[in-house]
C-alpha positions in Angstrom: -2.0 12.0 -4.8 0.9 14.1 -3.6 4.6 14.0 -4.3 5.5 11.6 -1.5 5.6 8.8 -3.9 7.4 10.5 -6.7 9.9 7.7 -7.0 7.2 5.1 -7.6 4.8 7.0 -9.9 4.6 5.5 -13.3 6.5 2.4 -12.3 3.6 0.0 -12.0 4.8 -3.2 -10.5 8.2 -1.9 -9.4 9.2 -3.3 -5.9 9.4 -1.1 -2.9 12.7 0.0 -1.7 12.9 -2.6 1.1 12.1 -5.6 -1.1 13.1 -7.2 -4.3 11.2 -10.5 -4.6 7.6 -9.3 -5.0 5.4 -10.3 -7.9 4.4 -7.4 -10.2 1.3 -5.5 -9.4 -1.6 -4.6 -11.7 -2.2 -0.9 -12.3 -5.1 -0.9 -9.8 -3.1 -2.7 -7.2 -0.3 -0.2 -7.6 -2.7 2.6 -7.0 -3.9 1.0 -3.8 -0.3 0.3 -2.7 0.7 3.9 -3.5 -2.3 5.3 -1.6 -1.5 3.1 1.4 2.1 4.4 1.6 1.1 8.1 1.0 -1.7 8.1 3.5 0.4 6.3 6.2 3.4 8.6 5.8 1.2 11.7 5.9 -1.0 10.7 8.8 1.1 8.3 10.8 -1.5 5.5 10.6 -3.1 3.5 7.9 -6.3 4.4 6.1 -9.6 2.6 6.8 -11.3 0.6 4.1 -13.9 3.3 3.8 -11.2 6.0 3.4 -9.5 3.9 0.7 -12.9 3.4 -1.1 -13.5 7.2 -1.2 -10.0 8.1 -2.3 -9.6 5.4 -4.9 -13.2 5.6 -6.1 -13.9 1.9 -5.4 -17.6 1.4 -4.6 -17.4 -1.8 -2.5 -15.4 -2.6 0.7 -14.9 -6.0 -0.8 -13.0 -4.4 -3.7 -10.5 -2.9 -1.3 -10.2 -6.1 0.7 -9.5 -8.1 -2.5 -6.7 -5.6 -3.4 -5.2 -5.9 0.0 -5.3 -9.7 -0.2 -3.6 -9.5 -3.6 -0.9 -7.2 -2.2 -0.4 -9.6 0.7 -0.2 -12.7 -1.6 2.3 -10.9 -3.9 4.5 -10.0 -1.0 4.1 -6.2 -0.9 2.5 -6.1 2.5 2.1 -8.3 5.5 -0.8 -8.5 7.9 0.2 -8.0 11.5 -2.9 -9.5 12.9 -6.0 -10.5 10.8 -8.3 -9.7 13.7 -7.0 -6.1 14.1 -8.0 -3.2 11.8 -5.3 -1.1 10.1 -2.7 -3.8 11.1 -0.6 -4.0 8.0 3.2 -4.2 7.8 4.6 -2.3 4.8 8.4 -2.7 4.4 8.8 0.4 2.3 7.4 2.6 5.0 9.8 1.2 7.6 12.8 1.7 5.3 11.7 5.3 4.5 11.3 6.1 8.1 14.8 4.7 8.8 16.2 7.0 6.2 16.5 4.5 3.3 15.1 6.9 0.7 
């Protein structure tokens, strides 16, 4: 992954800029979270489950879905609408786009 996330690399479980009450992430959850942010900032939209599978070398769509659920339960992301694809709310991205970095 690129340098967009330089401030979070190696800080597994560190909360995003916009939040302070999240539960710590596992190393794998941190990789998924970092990829979500990097891809979204680079492309202007969130990756599909299949794109995440390929980039993170996870063989099953269910593996990605389980990581996204864990990120949601731990407070790192919010789902905008469970019926809509790529509908996640990621506070760190909003803060970065508003100049908080």
